[in-house]
TIZABA-313437 format. One record per residue: residue in one letter; x, y, z of N, C-alpha, C, O in turn; residue number from 1. Coordinates in steps of 0.05 Angstrom, whole numbers, plus 5000, padded with zeros to 4 digits. Atoms other than C-alpha are relative to their C-alpha. Last residue first. Example, Ala and Ser with C-alpha at 12.3 -4.5 7.8 and 13.67 -1.06 7.14 Angstrom:
BEGIN
PT r  n.X  n.Y  n.Z ca.X ca.Y ca.Z  c.X  c.Y  c.Z  o.X  o.Y  o.Z   k
PT S 4984 4976 4999 5273 4979 5143 4985 5022 5014 4995 5044 5018   2
PT A 5018 4976 5000 5246 4910 5156 5018 5024 5000 5039 5024 5013   1
END
This chain:
BEGIN
PT r  n.X  n.Y  n.Z ca.X ca.Y ca.Z  c.X  c.Y  c.Z  o.X  o.Y  o.Z   k
PT P 5027 5013 5001 4987 5212 4783 4985 5004 5027 4963 4994 5029 217
PT V 5000 5020 4979 5044 5264 4788 4972 4988 5001 4952 5002 5006 216
PT K 5027 5009 4994 5055 5300 4722 5002 4978 5021 5014 4957 5017 215
PT V 5003 5029 4996 5120 5338 4720 4971 4994 5005 4957 5010 5018 214
PT V 4975 5012 5009 5139 5407 4695 4998 4970 5001 5008 4956 4983 213
PT D 5005 5015 5025 5068 5434 4700 5026 4990 4987 5028 4988 4963 212
PT L 4987 4985 5021 5093 5484 4753 4995 4988 4972 5004 4998 4952 211
PT E 5013 4973 5002 5043 5456 4803 5011 5017 4978 4997 5033 4966 210
PT D 5027 5005 5011 5069 5386 4788 4985 5026 4997 4971 5030 4976 209
PT L 4996 5005 5029 5141 5408 4798 4973 4995 4986 4969 5003 4963 208
PT K 4993 4974 5012 5121 5437 4866 5002 4997 4970 4992 5013 4955 207
PT N 5024 4983 4999 5085 5373 4886 5005 5027 4987 4989 5037 4972 206
PT L 5018 5009 5021 5145 5332 4862 4974 5016 4999 4964 5022 4978 205
PT I 4989 4991 5026 5192 5374 4905 4981 4992 4978 4976 5008 4960 204
PT K 5003 4971 5001 5148 5364 4967 5010 5011 4973 4997 5028 4961 203
PT K 5029 4994 5005 5142 5289 4953 4996 5030 4998 4980 5039 4981 202
PT A 5006 5007 5028 5218 5282 4946 4971 5007 4993 4965 5017 4972 201
PT E 4988 4979 5017 5229 5319 5011 4994 4995 4971 4987 5014 4956 200
PT D 5015 4975 4997 5180 5274 5047 5011 5022 4983 4995 5037 4970 199
PT S 5025 5003 5015 5212 5211 5018 4983 5026 5002 4971 5034 4982 198
PT S 5023 5013 4986 5279 5234 5046 4976 4998 4981 4973 5014 4962 197
PT I 5016 4980 4986 5338 5248 5000 4977 4986 5013 4971 4963 5006 196
PT N 4992 4998 4972 5394 5202 4976 4987 5023 5015 4999 5038 5029 195
PT L 4988 4973 4996 5382 5216 4902 5008 5005 5029 5018 5026 5036 194
PT N 4978 4996 5019 5370 5143 4885 5015 5026 5004 5039 5028 5000 193
PT K 4978 5018 4993 5329 5131 4948 5024 5005 4982 5047 5006 4991 192
PT A 4988 4990 4975 5285 5192 4936 5024 4983 5008 5045 4994 5016 191
PT I 4986 4975 5006 5273 5172 4864 5014 5010 5025 5038 5018 5023 190
PT K 4975 5008 5013 5255 5101 4886 5017 5024 4993 5042 5024 4996 189
PT F 4984 5013 4979 5203 5127 4935 5027 4992 4988 5048 4996 5002 188
PT A 4988 4979 4984 5176 5175 4882 5018 4988 5022 5039 5000 5028 187
PT S 5017 4989 4980 5166 5115 4836 5014 5022 5015 5038 5025 5014 186
PT T 4986 5000 4974 5206 5104 4772 4982 5014 5021 4972 5036 5017 185
PT K 4996 5028 4992 5174 5084 4706 5012 4997 5028 5015 4975 5038 184
PT G 5025 5015 5002 5143 5149 4681 5003 4971 5008 4984 4955 5005 183
PT D 5001 5013 5026 5213 5177 4669 4974 4985 4995 4970 4971 4975 182
PT C 5029 5006 5004 5213 5226 4726 4995 4990 4972 4987 5004 4954 181
PT M 5004 5028 4995 5288 5222 4742 4971 4991 4995 4964 4968 4998 180
PT N 4985 5016 5020 5305 5288 4709 4995 4971 5004 4998 4955 4984 179
PT A 5014 4999 5026 5251 5323 4750 5013 4982 4979 4999 4968 4964 178
PT V 5025 5016 4997 5284 5299 4815 4985 5000 4974 4976 4978 4965 177
PT N 4992 5028 4999 5352 5325 4792 4976 4982 5003 4974 4961 4990 176
PT Y 4992 5008 5027 5323 5392 4772 5006 4970 4999 4998 4956 4981 175
PT E 5025 5003 5015 5288 5399 4839 5005 4991 4971 4990 4976 4960 174
PT N 5014 5024 4991 5354 5386 4874 4974 4994 4985 4968 4972 4977 173
PT H 4985 5023 5009 5390 5438 4831 4987 4973 5008 4984 4955 4992 172
PT N 4973 5002 4991 5338 5492 4841 5013 4974 4991 5000 4958 4976 171
PT I 4995 5024 4984 5275 5507 4801 5030 4999 5008 5047 5010 4994 170
PT I 5027 5009 4993 5250 5574 4775 5001 4974 5017 4985 4970 5035 169
PT G 5004 5000 4971 5321 5601 4778 4972 4992 5009 4966 4994 5033 168
PT M 5016 4976 4992 5323 5621 4705 4995 5001 5030 4985 5021 5040 167
PT M 4983 4977 5004 5380 5571 4692 4986 5026 5009 4998 5045 5018 166
PT K 4980 5001 4979 5336 5516 4721 5018 5024 4999 5024 5037 5020 165
PT I 5014 4990 4976 5278 5538 4677 5018 4997 5024 5015 5011 5044 164
PT R 5005 4971 5000 5325 5534 4617 4987 5009 5026 4995 5030 5037 163
PT E 4975 4986 4995 5353 5464 4633 4995 5030 5002 5006 5044 5019 162
PT L 4994 5005 4972 5282 5436 4638 5026 5015 5008 5028 5027 5029 161
PT A 5018 4982 4985 5266 5468 4571 5004 4997 5030 5003 5017 5044 160
PT P 4991 4973 5002 5327 5434 4540 4983 5020 5015 4993 5040 5027 159
PT E 4976 4995 4985 5306 5366 4570 5011 5029 4997 5018 5042 5017 158
PT A 4975 5010 5012 5237 5368 4540 5023 5008 5018 5022 5027 5033 157
PT I 4986 4982 5018 5175 5380 4583 5026 4987 4990 5036 4969 5003 156
PT L 5018 4990 5021 5123 5336 4616 5014 5017 4979 5002 5023 4958 155
PT L 4991 4973 5010 5168 5293 4660 4983 5008 4976 4979 4993 4958 154
PT K 4989 4999 5027 5129 5233 4689 5006 5029 4992 4990 5047 4996 153
PT P 5000 4973 5011 5113 5214 4760 5015 5001 4973 5034 4986 4969 152
PT F 4974 4993 5013 5101 5139 4770 4999 5028 4989 4985 5032 4968 151
PT K 5002 4972 5010 5047 5119 4820 5027 5008 4989 5047 5008 5004 150
PT E 4977 4987 5011 5036 5045 4834 4994 5028 4990 4973 5034 4979 149
PT G 4996 4974 4988 4979 5025 4879 5023 5016 4989 5031 5037 5000 148
PT I 5024 4984 5000 4951 4967 4839 5005 5029 5010 4991 5047 5002 147
PT K 4995 4975 5013 5019 4937 4824 4978 5021 5001 4979 5042 4990 146
PT G 4987 4981 4982 5017 4880 4873 5004 5028 4989 5014 5045 5003 145
PT G 4974 5009 4992 5005 4825 4823 5014 5018 5018 5039 5017 5021 144
PT L 4982 4998 5024 4948 4864 4792 5028 4992 5007 5048 5004 4999 143
PT T 4980 4979 4995 4917 4871 4862 5019 5004 4976 5038 5020 4978 142
PT I 5014 4975 4993 4853 4833 4842 5020 5023 5004 5014 5045 4997 141
PT T 5015 4989 5023 4891 4778 4805 4988 5027 5007 4990 5046 4991 140
PT E 4980 4992 5021 4944 4766 4859 4985 5013 4976 4995 5032 4965 139
PT I 4986 4976 4991 4890 4765 4913 5019 5011 4979 5020 5035 4973 138
PT D 5019 4977 5002 4847 4716 4874 5014 5026 5008 5010 5047 4995 137
PT V 5002 4994 5029 4907 4669 4866 4981 5023 4996 4987 5040 4979 136
PT G 4977 4985 5008 4920 4672 4941 5000 5008 4971 5010 5029 4964 135
PT F 5008 4972 5004 4849 4649 4952 5023 5018 4993 5019 5040 4984 134
PT P 5006 4995 5028 4873 4577 4940 4992 5030 4995 4994 5039 4972 133
PT N 4977 4997 5017 4905 4578 5010 4994 5006 4971 5008 5023 4959 132
PT F 4999 4973 5012 4840 4590 5048 5023 5004 4981 5024 5024 4967 131
PT I 5022 4997 5018 4825 4516 5062 4999 5028 4986 4986 5032 4966 130
PT D 4991 5007 5027 4894 4509 5092 4978 5004 4979 4983 5008 4956 129
PT R 4994 4976 5017 4870 4548 5153 5008 4993 4971 5006 5010 4954 128
PT L 4988 5010 5025 4834 4494 5193 5005 5023 4981 4986 5035 4971 127
PT N 4974 4986 5004 4823 4521 5264 5014 4988 4975 5039 4985 4975 126
PT E 4979 5020 5001 4767 4470 5278 5027 5011 4994 5047 4996 4993 125
PT K 5005 5023 4983 4707 4512 5300 5024 4981 5002 5030 4970 5023 124
PT R 5004 4990 4972 4727 4581 5275 4993 4977 5019 4994 4980 5043 123
PT F 4975 4991 4988 4757 4549 5212 4996 5008 5030 5012 5001 5047 122
PT I 4984 5024 4994 4693 4511 5196 5026 5008 5014 5033 4995 5034 121
PT E 5014 5013 4978 4651 4575 5201 5016 4975 5009 5018 4969 5033 120
PT L 4994 4985 4975 4702 4611 5159 4987 4988 5024 4999 4987 5046 119
PT D 4974 5009 4990 4698 4556 5106 5007 5015 5026 5021 5004 5043 118
PT T 5004 5026 4987 4623 4570 5099 5027 4990 5012 5027 4979 5034 117
PT K 5017 4996 4976 4635 4644 5085 4996 4974 5015 4996 4973 5040 116
PT H 4991 5016 4977 4694 4627 5039 4982 5004 5025 4991 4998 5047 115
PT K 4989 5026 5006 4678 4648 4968 5004 4982 5025 5003 4958 5023 114
PT L 5017 5015 5019 4630 4706 4979 5010 4971 4996 4994 4952 4994 113
PT W 5025 5007 4986 4668 4731 5040 4981 4983 4983 4970 4963 4992 112
PT F 4994 5021 4980 4735 4727 5005 4974 4991 5014 4970 4968 5018 111
PT R 4995 5025 5014 4708 4766 4945 5005 4977 5019 4994 4955 5016 110
PT K 5026 5009 5010 4680 4820 4990 5002 4973 4986 4986 4956 4990 109
PT G 5017 5009 4977 4746 4826 5028 4973 4989 4991 4964 4969 5001 108
PT V 4989 5026 4990 4789 4828 4965 4982 4989 5022 4975 4965 5022 107
PT I 5007 5020 5021 4743 4882 4935 5010 4973 5009 4995 4953 5007 106
PT K 5029 5004 4997 4749 4923 5000 4991 4979 4980 4974 4962 4987 105
PT L 5003 5018 4977 4825 4913 4997 4970 4994 5005 4963 4973 5014 104
PT N 4993 5027 5009 4825 4943 4927 4996 4980 5023 4986 4958 5018 103
PT N 5022 5010 5017 4788 5005 4951 5005 4972 4991 4986 4956 4989 102
PT T 5023 5004 4982 4840 5013 5006 4976 4989 4984 4963 4970 4993 101
PT I 4996 5024 4985 4897 5003 4957 4977 4994 5018 4968 4971 5020 100
PT K 5003 5023 5018 4870 5055 4910 5003 4974 5014 4987 4955 5010  99
PT E 5029 5000 5006 4863 5105 4967 4993 4977 4981 4973 4963 4985  98
PT T 5014 5016 4979 4932 5085 4992 4970 5000 4995 4957 4982 5005  97
PT D 5026 4987 4999 4965 5107 4926 4982 4985 5020 4970 4965 5012  96
PT D 5022 5013 5014 5035 5081 4940 4974 5016 5003 4971 5032 5023  95
PT D 5012 4981 5019 5088 5130 4964 4978 4987 4983 4970 4999 4963  94
PT P 5013 4977 4988 5106 5093 5028 4986 5019 4981 4969 5035 4989  93
PT D 4981 4977 5000 5119 5026 4994 4985 5024 5010 4961 5026 5007  92
PT S 4992 4990 5026 5069 4971 5013 5021 5022 5004 5028 5030 5026  91
PT I 4974 4986 4994 5044 4927 5069 5011 5008 4973 5016 4992 4956  90
PT A 4980 4998 5020 4970 4910 5058 5025 5014 5011 5022 5034 5025  89
PT C 4978 4981 4995 4919 4885 5107 5020 4999 4977 5025 4979 4965  88
PT I 4983 5004 5024 4851 4851 5101 5021 5022 5001 5014 5046 5003  87
PT L 4985 4976 5009 4820 4845 5170 5016 4992 4976 5030 4972 4975  86
PT I 4972 5004 5004 4766 4792 5181 5013 5027 4993 4999 5046 4984  85
PT R 4986 4993 4976 4696 4793 5210 5030 4993 4997 5042 4981 5015  84
PT A 4981 5022 4995 4669 4759 5147 5013 5003 5027 5023 4983 5038  83
PT N 5015 5025 5003 4608 4805 5144 5018 4976 5008 5009 4958 5022  82
PT P 5018 5006 4977 4646 4865 5174 4985 4973 4998 4980 4960 5018  81
PT Q 5023 5010 5015 4706 4866 5127 4980 4990 5020 4984 4969 5033  80
PT F 5017 5020 4987 4756 4909 5165 4976 4993 4982 4962 5010 4973  79
PT H 5029 4997 5005 4809 4945 5125 4985 4977 5012 4992 4954 5009  78
PT L 5017 5022 4988 4882 4954 5145 4971 5007 4995 4962 5029 5002  77
PT T 5029 4995 5003 4933 4994 5104 4985 4976 5011 4990 4953 5003  76
PT I 5017 5023 4991 5006 4996 5125 4971 5008 4997 4963 5028 5009  75
PT S 5028 4993 4993 5054 5042 5088 4986 4975 5008 4990 4953 4996  74
PT S 5022 5017 5008 5130 5034 5086 4973 5012 5007 4971 5032 5022  73
PT N 4993 5023 5017 5199 5064 5093 4976 4983 4990 4980 4966 4973  72
PT E 4980 4993 5020 5189 5134 5121 5005 4978 4980 5010 4983 4956  71
PT S 4974 4993 4988 5125 5116 5156 5019 5006 4978 5012 5007 4955  70
PT A 4977 4996 5017 5052 5114 5137 5024 5006 5016 5023 5020 5037  69
PT V 4977 4990 4984 4994 5084 5176 5024 5001 4982 5033 4981 4971  68
PT V 4975 4998 5016 4927 5075 5141 5021 5012 5017 5018 5034 5028  67
PT R 4978 4984 4989 4866 5051 5180 5024 4999 4981 5032 4978 4971  66
PT T 4974 5002 5014 4799 5027 5155 5021 5017 5014 5014 5038 5025  65
PT K 4977 5000 4981 4731 5014 5188 5026 4994 4984 5031 4972 4975  64
PT Q 4979 4985 5013 4679 5033 5136 5025 5001 5017 5041 5020 5015  63
PT T 4999 5005 5029 4627 4980 5152 5022 5015 4986 5031 5006 4965  62
PT L 4973 5006 5008 4642 4982 5226 5004 4995 4970 5024 4985 4962  61
PT D 4999 5007 5028 4579 5017 5252 5030 4995 4992 5046 5013 4995  60
PT Q 4993 4979 5019 4580 5018 5328 5002 4989 4972 5006 4965 4968  59
PT G 5020 5001 5022 4543 4967 5371 5006 5022 4979 4987 5030 4965  58
PT K 5016 4975 4998 4583 4987 5434 4979 5001 4977 4963 5020 4976  57
PT K 5014 5000 4975 4610 4916 5442 4981 5024 5003 4960 5022 5015  56
PT M 5021 5020 5002 4628 4915 5368 4983 4999 5026 4958 4998 5025  55
PT S 5021 4988 5016 4666 4981 5375 4976 4980 4997 4953 4988 4998  54
PT K 5013 4980 4984 4708 4952 5431 4976 5012 4986 4955 5016 4998  53
PT Q 5015 5014 4979 4723 4890 5390 4986 5019 5019 4964 5013 5028  52
PT I 5023 5014 5012 4741 4932 5329 4984 4987 5022 4959 4989 5022  51
PT D 5021 4980 5008 4786 4979 5368 4975 4987 4990 4953 4995 4997  50
PT D 5011 4990 4975 4824 4920 5400 4978 5021 4995 4957 5020 5008  49
PT I 5018 5021 4989 4832 4888 5332 4987 5009 5026 4964 5004 5030  48
PT M 5025 5001 5015 4859 4953 5304 4981 4980 5010 4957 4985 5012  47
PT N 5016 4976 4993 4910 4962 5360 4973 5000 4985 4952 5006 4997  46
PT N 5011 5004 4973 4934 4890 5351 4983 5024 5008 4962 5020 5020  45
PT L 5020 5021 5001 4942 4901 5276 4987 4995 5027 4962 4993 5029  44
PT E 5025 4988 5010 4978 4967 5286 4977 4980 4998 4954 4986 5003  43
PT G 5009 4981 4980 5031 4933 5330 4973 5013 4991 4955 5015 5007  42
PT F 5012 5015 4978 5036 4874 5283 4990 5018 5022 4970 5012 5035  41
PT F 5025 5013 5009 5047 4920 5223 4986 4986 5024 4962 4990 5028  40
PT N 5021 4980 5000 5098 4964 5257 4973 4988 4994 4953 4995 5005  39
PT A 5004 4993 4971 5141 4903 5273 4978 5021 5002 4960 5019 5019  38
PT L 5015 5021 4987 5131 4879 5201 4995 5006 5030 4973 5000 5040  37
PT A 5028 5001 5009 5150 4946 5171 4984 4978 5014 4961 4983 5022  36
PT D 5019 4991 4979 5213 4958 5212 4971 4996 4993 4953 5000 5010  35
PT A 4996 5015 4974 5260 4916 5169 4979 5008 5021 4970 4991 5036  34
PT P 4982 4985 4982 5233 4943 5102 5000 4987 5028 4980 4976 5037  33
PT V 5016 4984 4981 5199 4888 5061 5020 5014 5019 5038 5001 5030  32
PT N 5011 5015 4977 5247 4865 5007 4985 5019 5018 4989 5043 5018  31
PT N 5025 4988 4993 5254 4903 4941 4987 4986 5024 4963 4983 5025  30
PT E 4995 4972 4994 5326 4891 4920 4975 5014 5011 4976 5038 5016  29
PT K 4979 4997 4980 5317 4816 4926 5004 5029 5008 5007 5035 5032  28
PT Q 4973 5004 5011 5251 4817 4888 5020 5005 5022 5014 5018 5043  27
PT I 4979 4983 4989 5183 4808 4921 5027 4993 4988 5035 4970 4988  26
PT K 4976 4999 5018 5133 4773 4875 5021 5020 5010 5030 5036 4994  25
PT L 5005 4993 5028 5070 4790 4916 5026 5004 4985 5034 5027 4981  24
PT K 4978 4983 5007 5071 4754 4983 4999 5004 4969 4994 4985 4954  23
PT K 4992 5002 5028 5002 4727 5000 5022 5020 4994 5018 5044 4994  22
PT E 4982 4979 5008 4990 4715 5074 5008 4995 4971 5018 4973 4964  21
PT L 4986 5003 5025 4929 4675 5095 5019 5024 4997 5011 5046 5002  20
PT L 5014 5018 5018 4886 4663 5156 5016 4994 4975 5018 4971 4966  19
PT L 4994 4996 5029 4930 4693 5210 4985 4979 4984 4987 4955 4989  18
PT I 4985 5021 5013 4897 4687 5279 5003 5006 4970 4984 5015 4957  17
PT G 4973 4989 5007 4876 4752 5314 5017 4979 4986 5041 4984 4983  16
PT S 4978 5014 4985 4819 4713 5347 5027 5012 4996 5046 5007 5012  15
PT D 5010 5011 4974 4755 4750 5328 5023 4990 5017 5024 4995 5041  14
PT A 5002 4978 4980 4788 4795 5275 4990 4990 5027 4993 5003 5047  13
PT D 5026 5003 4986 4811 4734 5235 4998 5021 5022 5014 5020 5041  12
PT V 4999 5007 4972 4871 4759 5195 4971 4998 5011 4955 5016 5005  11
PT L 5028 5003 4990 4883 4764 5120 5001 4989 5028 5014 4968 5034  10
PT I 5003 5018 4978 4951 4790 5097 4971 5000 5010 4960 5022 5014   9
PT I 5028 4997 4991 4968 4822 5030 4996 4978 5021 5002 4955 5017   8
PT S 5017 5022 4990 5043 4829 5021 4971 5008 5005 4966 5031 5012   7
PT Y 4983 5023 4993 5097 4871 4987 4983 4975 5007 4987 4953 4998   6
PT I 5013 5013 4977 5052 4920 4951 5017 4975 5005 5019 4957 4989   5
PT L 5002 4981 4979 5099 4961 4907 4985 4991 5024 4989 5000 5047   4
PT T 5027 5004 4988 5123 4906 4862 4997 5018 5024 5013 5015 5043   3
PT I 5002 5003 4971 5183 4932 4824 4971 4996 5008 4953 5010 4998   2
PT M 5018 4980 4989 5184 4918 4749 4998 4995 5030 4994 4973 5040   1
END
């Protein structure tokens, strides 16, 4: 099974120092896209700057979240105001970012409850090893990285799919996409297998969903 969240990363928003990175069972064929880490650090720095400016202005930061999507990955960053940390996820571009955001909020609350005292020690002595055991909590909360999975599923039989293609209701590309909707393959993987862009795959899946040919979670 492909793990759609590659990594969960916890960063101290005061200093920008990495507290913990939990890699979630990445397989060889499912490595983090080459541009994802570069994009992540750029967005992380921007988010920290925004947070520090907002703090100086006394603005409400309880719902501070940013989602940045690209062709190859999605980056979700959530600020936990009590702990003053950023909880970040790097995932496939077709993951359910709303589910991931809600999950990061749970991770942040759990971290604050378990490590509020440790955070004070870290900010005085820069001891990060005390946070390592929290990796187990991250894996449990995120279901091993599968929390954002979305697998489109074909709703009609193969002969019916052939008929609506013959009638011109769907074209050849749409037929091929529908044929790959087995309930086990993500839209991102479908796009890669058919050598089309993620955006094109999403548009086709939306059309197939409207036609009740495919169910998109």
